[in-house]
C-alpha positions, -999 to 999 in steps of 0.1 A, spaced: -480 -145 81 -491 -110 70 -525 -102 55 -511 -97 20 -490 -129 22 -523 -147 29 -540 -129 0 -512 -140 -24 -512 -176 -14 -550 -178 -14 -553 -163 -49 -525 -184 -63 -541 -215 -49 -574 -204 -65 -557 -200 -99 -539 -233 -97 -572 -251 -86 -593 -235 -114 -569 -243 -143 -551 -275 -130 -564 -288 -97 -600 -293 -108 -591 -309 -141 -567 -332 -123 -594 -342 -98 -619 -348 -126 -594 -370 -143 -587 -390 -111 -624 -394 -101 -636 -403 -136 -625 -440 -134 -640 -442 -99 -675 -430 -108 -671 -444 -144 -704 -432 -159 -701 -448 -193 -724 -441 -223 -746 -467 -240 -740 -456 -276 -765 -466 -303 -755 -492 -328 -747 -482 -364 -779 -496 -380 -815 -498 -370 -842 -472 -367 -832 -436 -363 -852 -409 -344 -864 -380 -363 -841 -350 -361 -847 -313 -366 -818 -289 -369 -824 -253 -357 -803 -225 -370 -808 -189 -357 -794 -164 -381 -791 -127 -384 -775 -113 -416 -756 -145 -423 -757 -143 -461 -720 -152 -463 -724 -185 -445 -760 -197 -444 -763 -215 -477 -732 -236 -470 -743 -243 -434 -777 -255 -444 -763 -277 -473 -738 -291 -448 -767 -303 -426 -787 -317 -455 -757 -338 -466 -751 -355 -433 -747 -392 -430 -782 -396 -416 -814 -409 -433 -827 -380 -454 -863 -387 -446 -855 -384 -409 -838 -350 -410 -851 -315 -416 -838 -280 -410 -855 -248 -397 -837 -215 -402 -850 -187 -379 -841 -154 -395 -839 -127 -368 -852 -99 -389 -823 -103 -414 -821 -77 -441 -791 -89 -462 -809 -116 -482 -804 -144 -458 -840 -156 -461 -839 -157 -499 -806 -176 -499 -822 -203 -477 -853 -206 -498 -832 -208 -530 -817 -241 -518 -850 -257 -530 -852 -286 -506 -885 -295 -490 -867 -304 -458 -858 -268 -453 -881 -241 -438 -876 -205 -430 -892 -188 -400 -889 -150 -397 -888 -133 -363 -900 -97 -364 -890 -75 -347 -855 -86 -340 -854 -104 -306 -822 -125 -304 -812 -162 -306 -831 -174 -275 -864 -160 -287 -857 -175 -321 -853 -209 -306 -884 -206 -285 -903 -195 -317 -891 -226 -337 -896 -253 -311 -934 -257 -315 -929 -262 -352 -900 -287 -349 -910 -323 -356 -879 -340 -345 -876 -362 -315 -841 -349 -312 -833 -312 -317 -799 -302 -330 -787 -266 -324 -763 -252 -350 -748 -218 -355 -752 -201 -388 -715 -205 -397 -711 -241 -382 -699 -268 -406 -702 -304 -393 -681 -334 -402 -702 -358 -423 -712 -381 -394 -716 -355 -367 -754 -357 -364 -753 -395 -363 -727 -393 -336 -748 -369 -315 -780 -389 -319 -762 -422 -310 -757 -409 -274 -795 -408 -269 -796 -446 -270 -786 -442 -233 -820 -434 -216 -802 -413 -189 -788 -388 -215 -809 -357 -222 -783 -334 -238 -752 -340 -260 -725 -316 -270 -698 -323 -296 -663 -312 -302 -655 -277 -317 -624 -275 -338 -613 -240 -345 -595 -231 -377 -574 -201 -381 -564 -199 -418 -544 -167 -413 -525 -181 -383 -538 -153 -361 -529 -152 -324 -564 -154 -312 -568 -185 -333 -537 -202 -320 -545 -194 -283 -582 -202 -288 -574 -236 -304 -551 -246 -276 -576 -235 -250 -604 -254 -267 -583 -286 -268 -579 -282 -230 -616 -277 -226 -625 -307 -247 -602 -329 -227 -619 -317 -195 -653 -324 -209 -643 -360 -217 -633 -364 -180 -665 -347 -168 -686 -371 -188 -672 -400 -169 -682 -381 -137 -718 -380 -150 -724 -347 -168 -704 -319 -183 -711 -283 -172 -701 -265 -204 -712 -270 -240 -705 -257 -275 -736 -240 -288 -729 -248 -324 -730 -286 -320 -755 -296 -294 -786 -318 -293 -815 -322 -268 -844 -345 -264 -873 -324 -276 -894 -334 -246 -868 -318 -222 -867 -284 -239 -880 -256 -217 -888 -221 -231 -863 -195 -219 -864 -157 -213 -850 -137 -242 -820 -126 -221 -810 -161 -211 -780 -179 -227 -794 -210 -243 -761 -228 -245 -757 -225 -208 -793 -225 -194 -808 -253 -214 -782 -280 -205 -785 -270 -168 -822 -274 -170 -818 -308 -185 -795 -317 -156 -821 -302 -132 -846 -326 -146 -824 -356 -137 -808 -363 -171 -772 -364 -181 -754 -338 -203 -726 -356 -221 -697 -349 -245 -693 -368 -277 -658 -361 -291 -665 -377 -324 -693 -352 -333 -671 -326 -348 -678 -290 -357 -654 -269 -377 -655 -232 -371 -632 -203 -380 -618 -184 -351 -621 -147 -348 -591 -132 -366 -589 -101 -344 -584 -102 -306 -608 -73 -302 -636 -94 -319 -628 -123 -296 -629 -99 -266 -663 -85 -275 -678 -120 -280 -664 -131 -247 -678 -102 -228 -713 -110 -243 -710 -147 -234 -696 -140 -199 -723 -115 -191 -751 -139 -200 -733 -167 -182 -733 -147 -149 -770 -141 -153 -775 -178 -161 -756 -189 -129 -778 -166 -109 -810 -181 -125 -798 -217 -120 -782 -212 -86 -802 -241 -72 -778 -264 -90 -749 -251 -68 -765 -268 -37 -742 -296 -27 -769 -313 -6 -791 -317 -37 -767 -321 -66 -735 -334 -50 -707 -340 -76 -724 -318 -102 -726 -289 -78 -689 -292 -72 -683 -293 -110 -704 -262 -115 -686 -243 -88 -652 -253 -101 -657 -252 -138 -680 -222 -141 -683 -200 -110 -646 -200 -100 -634 -200 -137 -654 -169 -145 -641 -152 -113 -605 -162 -120 -598 -125 -128 -601 -119 -91 -574 -144 -83 -551 -129 -110 -556 -94 -97 -551 -105 -61 -518 -122 -70 -505 -91 -88 -515 -66 -62 -503 -86 -32 -470 -95 -48 -464 -58 -57 -471 -47 -22 -449 -74 -7 -421 -68 -31 -421 -31 -21 -427 -35 16 -411 -67 26 -385 -69 -2 -366 -102 -5 -356 -122 -36 -388 -144 -35 -413 -116 -37 -394 -96 -63 -390 -127 -84 -427 -134 -80 -436 -99 -91 -411 -100 -120 -426 -133 -132 -461 -119 -133 -450 -87 -151 -432 -109 -177 -464 -129 -183 -484 -98 -189 -457 -83 -210 -457 -114 -232 -495 -112 -235 -493 -76 -246 -465 -83 -270 -485 -112 -285 -515 -89 -290 -496 -62 -309 -474 -87 -328 -505 -104 -341 -520 -71 -351 -488 -64 -370 -491 -97 -389 -462 -113 -372 -461 -150 -363 -467 -155 -325 -454 -185 -306 -480 -207 -289 -470 -198 -254 -475 -161 -262 -508 -169 -279 -520 -187 -248 -509 -159 -225 -528 -133 -246 -559 -156 -249 -560 -161 -211 -558 -124 -205 -585 -117 -231 -608 -143 -213 -602 -129 -179 -604 -93 -188 -636 -100 -206 -650 -118 -176 -641 -88 -154 -658 -64 -178 -689 -87 -179 -690 -90 -141 -691 -52 -137 -719 -51 -162 -737 -79 -143 -734 -59 -111 -749 -29 -128 -779 -51 -139 -772 -49 -176 -783 -76 -200 -776 -84 -237 -802 -102 -259 -792 -97 -295 -760 -105 -312 -740 -97 -343 -725 -122 -368 -689 -131 -361 -663 -114 -383 
């Protein structure tokens, strides 16, 4: 077996493991470990809840988002909202104050310092036993907060994430591919919960025991680092599929790409910061999950590039029907992805398969871009509203 043949099969095995092998193993092992949740009953006393919303120039969404939280199916006297305005200059602060509800407070962060610093600023002023993290454009189903809080009846649970449902009103390609990919991710989180803990959360629909929150550096990704710190403290991070968040997808593939680069870059730094959790001798099954679902997933672009380069070299040097067909199959996949991108930009309807191909390419190209920035030591702290 030649060197490049070995490279091809190794990279192909890596891709299959990342996207199919690990989910299959999680599904098979779930019933064996069977870490069920002790969900809270429908009635009885409810813990106090504070919803934190970090916002920068979110005048288009913030009022609806805050009212959505205030109207939740949860005792009004046990729920309050803190909006942290990250030096907004578009009237976001005034819109929140105009809601006129005593349960709503506005904190202003000056100068602008990003979401993580905003959460650190608000935590000392949060009175809830349970802290819910919402994005400024996140709309919850009426019972979402009740569903999140119910999971904390299990004393082993320290962090809960809900289910994000993407809406693409214009039928954009990024929306179609993104929605299908999110359904795949949600199914995997359900299987991971039965293993003990999930390793990925949705930052717009999360909750944590206030006592477990730990301040973070401004450059750290809260949606990634905080759940890992909860797991490091010995508590479970679980998925509650009935706690639903509705959020619009990014209509343009370019917007999705930029967001994914930012998230991936911060995730690489988070994995470096929390690398102790990758130790199999200390964290066992969770270390395996973290390697499989995060480390290898973010590095899947290496496997994709390895398959393409090795197949091209083998098709040209060794020839043969197999290697030429393998190369042609990969070229067809990338051609479909490129076609899907330009077809979407032209307003044409794109089949789901093409949407998924484009979305997978966007994810992995963004990861490659972010990894290069990570190697250069670059960090990103502040963000812009989604468009």
